[in-house]
Every structure is written in C-alpha cells, then in structure tokens.
C-alpha positions as CSV (number, residue, x, y, z in Angstrom):
1,M,77.8,24.2,-12.6
2,V,74.1,25.1,-14.4
3,Q,74.8,22.4,-17.6
4,I,73.1,24.9,-21.6
5,E,69.7,23.0,-22.8
6,F,69.4,22.3,-26.2
7,S,67.1,21.3,-28.3
8,E,67.2,20.0,-31.8
9,S,66.4,22.1,-35.1
10,V,65.3,20.0,-38.2
11,A,65.3,21.8,-41.1
12,A,67.8,24.3,-42.8
13,V,65.5,27.4,-40.7
14,P,64.9,25.9,-37.5
15,A,62.3,26.6,-35.3
16,A,62.7,28.3,-32.1
17,M,65.4,26.9,-29.5
18,L,65.7,27.3,-26.0
19,T,68.2,28.1,-23.0
20,R,67.6,27.6,-19.4
21,R,65.8,30.7,-19.3
22,L,66.0,32.4,-23.3
23,V,63.6,31.4,-26.0
24,L,66.1,32.0,-29.3
25,R,64.2,32.0,-32.5
26,P,65.5,33.0,-35.6
27,P,64.2,36.6,-37.3
28,R,60.9,37.6,-38.8
29,D,59.7,40.8,-40.6
30,S,57.4,41.4,-37.9
31,D,60.1,42.1,-35.8
32,L,61.0,45.6,-37.6
33,D,59.7,47.8,-35.3
34,T,60.7,45.9,-32.1
35,L,64.5,46.1,-33.7
36,A,63.8,50.1,-35.3
37,A,62.5,50.8,-30.5
38,L,66.0,48.2,-30.1
39,H,67.4,51.1,-32.2
40,A,66.6,53.8,-31.1
41,D,67.4,53.6,-27.5
42,P,70.2,55.8,-26.9
43,A,72.0,53.7,-22.9
44,V,71.2,50.9,-26.1
45,N,73.7,52.9,-28.6
46,R,76.0,54.2,-25.4
47,F,78.9,52.4,-26.7
48,C,78.1,51.3,-30.2
49,A,75.6,55.0,-31.9
50,A,77.9,55.0,-35.2
51,A,77.5,51.3,-35.9
52,T,73.5,51.0,-35.4
53,P,71.6,51.2,-38.7
54,Q,69.8,55.2,-39.2
55,G,66.2,55.5,-40.1
56,Q,64.0,52.8,-41.2
57,A,65.1,52.1,-44.2
58,A,68.4,50.8,-43.0
59,V,67.1,49.0,-40.1
60,E,65.0,47.2,-42.5
61,A,67.9,46.6,-44.9
62,Q,69.5,45.3,-41.8
63,L,66.7,42.8,-40.8
64,Q,66.1,41.6,-44.2
65,A,70.4,40.6,-44.0
66,W,70.0,38.4,-41.0
67,I,67.2,36.9,-42.6
68,A,68.9,35.8,-46.0
69,H,71.9,34.8,-43.4
70,W,69.5,31.9,-41.9
71,Q,67.7,31.4,-45.2
72,A,71.9,30.9,-46.6
73,H,73.7,29.3,-43.8
74,G,71.1,27.6,-41.3
75,F,71.9,29.9,-38.9
76,G,72.7,33.4,-37.3
77,H,71.7,35.4,-35.3
78,W,68.2,34.9,-33.5
79,A,65.5,37.4,-31.5
80,I,65.7,37.0,-28.3
81,A,62.8,35.9,-25.7
82,E,62.9,35.1,-22.0
83,R,61.3,31.8,-21.1
84,D,58.2,33.2,-19.2
85,Q,57.6,36.1,-21.5
86,P,58.3,34.1,-25.4
87,D,55.6,36.4,-27.1
88,T,58.1,39.4,-25.8
89,L,61.9,40.1,-27.2
90,I,63.8,41.4,-25.2
91,G,67.1,41.9,-28.3
92,F,68.8,40.1,-30.3
93,G,71.6,38.4,-31.0
94,G,74.0,35.5,-33.0
95,L,76.6,34.2,-34.9
96,M,77.4,35.8,-38.0
97,N,79.3,35.5,-41.1
98,R,81.0,39.5,-41.3
99,S,84.1,41.1,-42.1
100,V,84.3,44.0,-40.3
101,A,87.2,46.5,-41.7
102,G,88.6,43.4,-43.7
103,H,88.3,41.1,-41.1
104,A,86.1,38.6,-42.0
105,G,85.0,35.8,-39.4
106,L,82.4,34.0,-37.5
107,Y,81.2,36.9,-35.1
108,L,79.3,37.3,-32.0
109,Y,76.9,40.1,-31.8
110,Y,74.0,41.2,-29.6
111,R,71.7,43.8,-28.1
112,I,69.8,43.4,-25.2
113,T,67.0,45.9,-23.9
114,P,68.5,48.1,-20.9
115,Q,65.6,47.0,-19.0
116,A,67.3,42.8,-19.4
117,W,70.5,44.3,-18.8
118,G,72.4,42.8,-15.7
119,R,71.5,39.2,-15.2
120,G,73.4,37.2,-17.8
121,L,71.6,36.7,-20.7
122,A,73.5,38.0,-23.4
123,S,76.3,35.5,-21.5
124,E,73.5,32.8,-21.3
125,M,72.7,33.5,-25.9
126,S,76.6,34.0,-26.1
127,Q,77.4,30.5,-25.0
128,Y,75.0,29.5,-26.7
129,A,75.5,30.4,-29.7
130,I,79.7,29.5,-29.6
131,C,78.4,26.4,-28.3
132,Q,76.4,24.9,-31.2
133,A,79.2,27.0,-33.7
134,F,82.0,24.3,-32.2
135,E,80.2,21.5,-31.7
136,Q,77.0,21.5,-34.0
137,R,79.1,23.1,-37.4
138,H,82.2,23.1,-36.1
139,E,84.2,26.1,-36.4
140,G,87.8,26.8,-36.3
141,A,87.3,30.0,-34.6
142,V,84.5,33.3,-32.8
143,V,84.9,36.5,-33.3
144,A,84.0,40.4,-31.6
145,A,84.9,43.3,-32.7
146,V,84.0,46.0,-29.6
147,L,84.5,49.5,-29.3
148,P,88.0,49.8,-26.1
149,N,86.0,52.3,-23.8
150,N,83.1,49.8,-24.1
151,V,84.0,47.8,-20.9
152,P,81.7,45.3,-20.0
153,T,80.8,43.4,-23.1
154,R,84.6,43.1,-23.6
155,K,84.2,42.3,-19.8
156,T,81.7,39.6,-20.8
157,L,83.3,38.3,-24.3
158,E,86.4,37.0,-21.5
159,G,84.2,34.9,-19.4
160,L,83.0,32.9,-22.3
161,G,86.8,33.0,-23.0
162,L,87.2,35.2,-25.4
163,R,90.6,37.0,-25.7
164,L,92.0,40.1,-27.1
165,K,94.1,39.0,-30.5
166,G,94.3,42.5,-31.6
167,S,92.5,45.8,-32.9
168,L,90.9,46.8,-36.1
169,S,91.9,49.6,-38.3
170,D,88.4,50.9,-38.7
171,G,86.1,49.0,-36.7
172,P,82.5,49.4,-35.9
173,G,82.3,52.7,-34.4
174,S,83.8,55.9,-34.0
175,A,87.3,55.0,-32.9
176,A,89.0,51.6,-34.3
177,A,87.3,47.9,-32.7
178,L,89.7,45.3,-30.3
179,L,89.3,41.7,-32.3
180,Y,88.5,39.4,-29.3
181,E,89.0,35.6,-30.3
182,L,87.7,32.0,-29.3
183,G,89.7,29.4,-31.3
184,A,88.3,25.3,-31.7
185,E,91.2,24.1,-29.5
186,R,90.8,27.1,-26.4
187,W,86.9,26.4,-26.3
188,A,87.1,22.3,-25.7
189,T,89.3,23.5,-22.4
190,L,87.0,25.3,-21.0
191,P,84.7,24.8,-18.2
192,R,80.6,24.7,-19.6
193,G,79.1,26.3,-17.3
194,E,77.4,29.9,-17.4
195,P,79.4,33.1,-17.5
196,E,78.9,35.1,-14.3
197,A,76.5,38.2,-15.3
198,V,78.2,41.8,-16.1
199,A,76.8,45.2,-14.9
200,F,76.5,47.2,-17.4
201,A,77.9,50.2,-14.9
202,A,80.9,48.3,-14.6
C-alpha cells in the first residue's frame, strides 16, 4: 500500500507541497494563460462546458477568486505539476469553500489536461486534499458536485470514499448535478492507500 507523503506548510499561503508524483502549489497571476488554455480544451469540457468561464475576463476572475481564497483561508485550489516536470502545469484542483445551487460546503474540484488522464493523478491530488481537510483542518465533511453522465469522475469520487448524497436543483452544468459527500467519521474508517486510476473513457 503506497503512503501519501506530506510536507509542512509554514505560512498562511504555503510554498509547494509534494505527493508521491505531484507538486502542488497555490495559483499565481502568471497561471492565467495555462488556465485559459485548459478551459478552452473541448475534451476537458466534455461534461462541464456550462460551468466553464467564458472569455479571458471570466477566467481571470476565477483565478483571482482562487488566489483570494488562499489569502483568506490558507488553503484552496492548487496549480498541479508532476514532480519530474515541476515547471509544467497539468491542471488545477483542490478544496474551496463555496456554494453550489444553494448548498454550501467544502467542495472538491479538479481539471486535468487530457495528456495526464488515466494515471490516477486527479485521485492522488484529491486524496492529499481530503487528508488535509480531515487530519489537519479537522473539517466535518468534503463534498463534490458532478453531472450524472460524468461516469469517470463519479468513479473517481467513489474510489476516494465519497458517497452519493442527493441531487442539486440547479447544478454547475446543463442538468441537475449529483451531490457526493465524505464525512470525517467515514474517512476515519477508510484505508490510506492511493485509489485506483480511472480511465476517462470508462
């Protein structure tokens, strides 16, 4: 069983953290072009086009909201790179306080470039984020919203231990989203090995 490696954070906005294969750091203003290119990829938006910021100004507003969340809370979405190519971002993801369709919570989010799909990297980042939420921040629950037809992401969430809780009346897409949740009590019973990789075409 592979164990997740933790790095200590020493400031409100920490430097990069490491998992077995990933470098996770807070986003920067200079990440704007990378984020815009990721959102412009039709494959990335296959299941979430309606929730994707449209236009450079909207993408910049999203990035600034992520940066502001870090400054306010000391955690948030990361810019993600692989350890063997730390200067090349493969996506963004992590946990943020937000409200979706009137349901407030600590939401898990990720978007990864297609070139990095199918290797379990989103799961590795997500498990690290969830570990921090429960073991360092002592949060009560982590939630995620996903469209019903996004089978790969649903499998990823279930592999992480999240369970279907219900639906949202107006989710982040063209159809009502499903709400998944993982509580601290359930987390305490789960094994700490890495979840299996999920093929995006599954």
